[in-house]
N, C-alpha and C positions, 0 to 999 in steps of 0.2 A: 583497445588497450584496457588494462585492469584500472587504471586511472579514471575513466570516464564512469565504469560500475562503481567505482569507490565513491565519485562525486555525487552519483544519484544516491546511493545508499547513504552516505552522510548527511545529504540533505534531508532523507527522509527519516533517520535517526533523529532529526532535530527538526520535528513535528511540534509545534506548540501545543497541538489539541491531540490528547490521546485519552484510552481507557486502559488503566494497567490490568492485567491478568486477574480474574475472579475480583473486579472491583466495579463500582458505580461512577458514574458522573452525568450530570444533567436528567437524571430519572432513567438512565439507560444503564442495563446491567450488561457486563462483558463475562460471560461463563467460560469464555476459552481460555486456554492454557498459556496464552501470548496476549500482548498487548494489541489494541486495536488502535488505528489513528483515522483521524478525519478523513472524509473522502476526498476532498480536495488534496490532502498529502498524497494518499495512495495515486490520483489521478495524475499528478506532478510527476510522481516515481515512474508510474506506467508510462508517462511521454518521454521522461529522460531515458529510461531504458531502452523503449521503442527506438530513440534517436540516434542512440550510440550502437544499438543492434543492426538497424539500418544501413551503418556504415562499416559492418562487419565486425564488430565487435562480440566476439560470441560469450565472453562471460556475463554480459548483458544480456544476452539471449537466455542462458542458462539461469541467471537470477531470477529473471520475469517469469519464465516458466515455473521455476520452484515457487516462488512467492503468489503468483496469482492463480496458476494451474492446480498443483499438487497441494499446497497448503489451503486452497480456497480460503483465503483470509477475506474477512468482512470488514467493512470502513463502518462509519458512521456520521451521519449529518442533521442537523434540524431542520426538518421539514415536515409539512403535514398539510395533506393526508399522505400517507406513504402509499407509492403507487408502483413501485418496483426497485428491484436492488440492481445496482450497475454490475453487468457482468463483464470481464474483458475476455477478448480472444485468446 
């Protein structure tokens, strides 16, 4: 149902660590036209949408596909050295 998708989106929208579009934080620059969130928040969002989608919730499937595949958003995290970026299936 849309309720599950809305819950996932609402939690993701309230991520406490983010970099606004065309802004900087912790020495990281976000040149994208949209906000980037901490990878922990994107992982939680992905897992939430996947759980809902696995129960047949089609809106969750569509939102997940658009956010992680079409928009190809990038998250950030404090980690050194950088070894790779997370790619969601």
